C-alpha positions in Angstrom: 43.3 15.4 45.7 40.1 13.9 44.3 37.0 15.0 46.2 34.2 13.3 44.2 32.2 10.1 45.0 33.4 8.0 42.1 34.6 4.4 42.8 38.1 3.4 41.7 38.1 3.6 37.9 39.8 1.4 35.3 43.1 3.3 35.4 43.3 3.3 39.2 42.6 -0.4 39.3 45.2 -1.2 36.6 47.9 0.9 38.3 47.1 -0.6 41.7 47.2 -4.2 40.3 50.6 -3.4 38.7 51.9 -1.9 41.9 52.5 1.4 40.3 49.9 3.7 41.7 52.1 6.6 42.7 49.3 8.7 44.4 47.9 5.9 46.5 46.7 8.4 49.1 44.2 9.7 46.6 42.9 6.2 45.8 42.7 4.8 49.3 41.9 6.3 52.7 39.1 8.6 53.8 38.3 11.8 51.9 35.7 14.4 52.5 33.5 15.2 49.5 32.7 18.6 48.0 29.0 17.9 48.2 29.1 16.6 51.7 29.9 13.2 53.3 33.1 11.3 52.7 34.3 8.3 50.7 36.4 5.5 52.1 38.6 2.8 50.6 40.9 0.2 52.1 42.9 -2.7 50.8 41.9 -5.9 52.6 41.8 -8.6 49.9 41.2 -11.5 52.3 38.5 -9.9 54.5 35.0 -11.3 54.7 33.4 -8.0 55.5 34.6 -4.4 55.9 32.6 -1.6 57.5 33.6 2.0 58.5 32.5 3.3 61.9 33.2 6.6 63.4 31.9 9.6 65.3 28.9 9.9 63.1 27.8 6.3 63.8 28.5 6.2 67.6 31.3 3.8 66.6 29.0 1.0 65.4 27.1 0.4 68.7 24.0 0.4 66.6 24.6 -2.2 63.8 22.5 -0.1 61.4 24.7 2.9 62.0 27.9 1.4 60.4 28.5 1.6 56.7 29.4 -1.5 54.7 32.1 -1.2 52.1 31.8 -3.0 48.8 34.6 -5.0 47.2 35.9 -3.5 43.9 36.3 -5.9 40.9 38.9 -8.3 42.3 41.3 -5.6 43.4 41.2 -6.4 47.1 39.9 -2.8 47.6 36.7 -2.1 49.5 34.9 1.2 48.9 31.9 3.2 50.1 30.5 6.6 50.6 29.3 7.7 54.1 27.0 10.7 53.7 27.0 11.6 57.4 30.8 11.9 57.8 32.4 15.4 57.9 35.9 16.8 58.3 37.3 16.6 61.8 35.6 13.3 62.7 37.4 10.2 63.7 36.9 6.8 62.1 38.2 3.2 61.9 37.6 0.2 59.7 35.8 -2.7 61.3 37.3 -5.7 59.5 36.0 -9.3 59.7 39.1 -11.2 58.8 39.7 -14.3 56.8 40.0 -16.2 60.1 36.6 -14.9 61.3 38.1 -12.4 63.8 36.6 -8.9 64.0 38.9 -5.9 64.7 38.8 -2.2 64.6 41.7 -0.9 62.5 43.2 2.5 61.9 43.2 3.4 58.2 46.7 2.5 56.8 46.5 5.5 54.4 44.8 8.0 56.7 46.4 11.5 56.4 45.4 12.4 59.9 45.4 10.5 63.2 44.1 11.0 66.7 46.5 12.1 69.4 47.9 9.0 71.2 46.9 7.1 73.2 43.9 7.4 70.9 44.3 5.2 67.8 41.6 6.4 65.4 42.1 7.9 62.0 40.8 11.4 61.2 39.1 13.0 58.2 41.3 16.0 57.2 41.5 18.3 54.2 44.5 20.5 54.0 44.0 24.3 53.5 47.7 25.1 53.5 49.0 27.7 51.0 52.7 27.0 50.4 55.1 29.9 50.3 58.2 28.0 49.1 56.6 27.3 45.7 58.7 27.2 42.5 61.4 29.3 44.0 62.4 26.6 46.5 61.9 23.8 44.0 64.2 25.4 41.5 67.0 25.8 44.2 66.6 22.4 45.7 69.1 20.6 43.4 71.6 23.4 43.7 71.5 23.4 47.5 71.6 19.6 47.9 74.6 19.4 45.6 76.7 21.8 47.6 78.2 21.6 51.1 75.9 19.9 53.5 75.8 20.4 57.2 72.8 18.6 58.8 71.1 19.4 62.1 69.3 16.3 63.3 66.3 17.0 65.5 63.5 15.1 67.3 60.6 17.5 67.2 58.8 15.9 70.1 61.6 16.6 72.6 63.5 19.5 71.2 61.4 21.9 73.2 58.6 21.2 75.7 56.1 23.2 77.6 56.6 23.4 81.4 54.0 20.7 81.9 56.0 18.3 79.7 53.8 18.6 76.5 55.7 18.9 73.3 55.4 22.1 71.3 53.5 21.9 68.1 55.3 22.0 64.8 53.9 25.5 64.2 55.3 26.7 67.6 58.7 25.2 66.8 59.0 26.6 63.3 60.6 30.0 63.9 62.9 29.0 66.8 64.1 25.9 65.1 64.8 27.8 61.8 66.6 30.6 63.7 68.7 28.1 65.6 69.7 25.9 62.7 70.4 28.8 60.3 72.2 30.8 63.0 74.6 27.9 63.5 75.4 27.6 59.8 73.6 24.4 59.0 72.3 23.8 55.5 69.7 21.1 56.3 67.5 20.0 59.1 66.9 16.3 59.4 63.7 15.4 61.2 63.5 12.1 63.1 60.3 10.2 62.1 57.3 12.5 62.2 54.7 9.8 61.1 52.2 8.5 63.6 53.7 6.1 66.2 52.1 4.8 69.4 54.8 5.5 72.1 55.6 9.1 72.6 58.7 8.3 74.6 60.3 6.8 71.5 62.2 8.4 68.6 59.3 7.4 66.3 60.9 4.4 64.4 57.9 2.1 65.0 55.4 3.7 62.7 51.7 2.8 62.9 50.4 5.5 60.5 52.7 6.0 57.5 50.7 8.8 55.9 49.5 10.6 59.0 51.9 13.1 60.8 52.2 12.6 64.5 49.2 14.4 66.1 51.3 15.3 69.1 52.9 17.9 66.9 49.6 19.5 65.9 47.7 19.3 62.6 49.3 18.2 59.3 49.2 21.8 58.2 51.2 22.8 61.3 54.0 20.5 60.0 53.6 22.0 56.5 54.1 25.4 58.1 57.3 24.3 59.9 58.8 23.0 56.6 57.8 26.1 54.8 59.6 28.3 57.4 62.7 26.2 57.2 62.8 26.6 53.4 62.3 30.3 53.9 65.6 30.3 55.9 67.3 28.4 53.0 67.3 25.2 55.0 66.7 21.9 53.3 64.5 19.4 55.1 65.4 15.7 55.3 63.1 13.1 56.8 63.9 9.8 58.5 61.7 7.2 56.9 61.0 3.7 58.1 60.2 1.2 55.3 61.7 -1.8 57.0 59.4 -2.8 59.9 56.3 -1.8 61.8 54.9 -2.5 65.3 52.6 -5.4 66.2 49.8 -3.2 67.7 46.4 -4.7 66.9 44.8 -1.5 65.7 47.4 -1.0 62.9 48.9 -3.1 60.1 49.6 -6.4 61.8 47.6 -9.3 60.5 45.4 -6.6 58.9 42.7 -8.7 57.2 43.1 -11.8 59.2 46.2 -12.8 57.2 49.8 -11.8 57.0 49.1 -9.0 54.5 51.8 -6.3 55.0 54.2 -8.7 56.7 55.9 -11.9 55.6 53.8 -14.9 56.6 57.0 -16.9 57.4 58.0 -15.6 60.9 61.6 -16.3 60.0 61.4 -13.5 57.5 58.4 -11.5 58.9 59.6 -11.0 62.5 62.3 -8.7 63.7 63.7 -10.4 66.9 65.7 -7.4 68.1 62.9 -4.8 67.8 59.9 -7.1 68.5 58.3 -5.8 65.3 57.1 -7.2 62.0 59.0 -6.9 58.7 57.3 -5.7 55.5 56.9 -8.2 52.7 58.8 -6.3 50.1 58.1 -9.1 47.6 54.4 -8.2 47.4 53.5 -5.6 44.7 50.9 -3.9 46.8 53.2 -3.6 49.8 56.0 -2.1 47.7 53.4 0.3 46.2 52.3 1.3 49.7 55.9 2.2 50.6 57.0 3.9 47.4 53.8 6.0 47.3 54.4 6.9 50.9 57.9 8.3 50.1 56.3 10.3 47.2 53.6 11.5 49.6 56.1 13.2 51.9 57.9 14.7 48.9 54.7 15.9 47.2 52.4 16.8 50.1 55.0 18.1 52.6 57.8 19.4 50.3 60.6 17.4 52.1 63.8 17.3 50.2 
């Protein structure tokens, strides 16, 4: 992950314009810097103004405390460095839309999110040291080509504390691995683990595609769970939701004052059965967002 304060370069801009930036999470989002502070970038091509607000700025209550992002060479990307931001702080983008509306938005490419019902994004830098490494990667094709017996599990409800709280992914790692391996399963299939607003659901209405559900602990807690499953010779499959997303005003819907991620035509952009919005797969940037997201879970979380 890049940790310097350099704006998007020529190669990044070219790949993004072509819809082929395969590590979009490095280009966009919020990233702490080695020398202090953090850099922020967001795609909002039709916005009139974009600022980042967060814990360091008292959430923009003082107009001088918010940081303006600068548009980058016709890409639709807005970018800035905030020297006061540090790891662990929450943030959102304040977007003045094409229609003049002003809204606070979670970062679409944030890699960490606040525990719901909070909706802010979080600055996070992984410190996880993978144990599966080349050994697991070399065995992946062999295991996936053989007999498959899949244990499907919703982590948020598989085990709960007496007070009803879900266990963290780290707490679930050993008992889940023992249970699935002991029953002879070859794979564990996780129902969606990305950020979603309603904890009583199965997670199929995703609001943060790059941020693991904070109800399950930190992103590194989820990495630990996957590492332990691999250690028990269990493959890890992940339910992924590239079809639709919820209408929550803090997330992707009408993001920059226009139908950006969704189809503008409600006959194609609205899912009547789910009450959700449908991705505009005909748009290069939207396809890039989704393809890069699939690669993100493969690269950063070692799912199979």
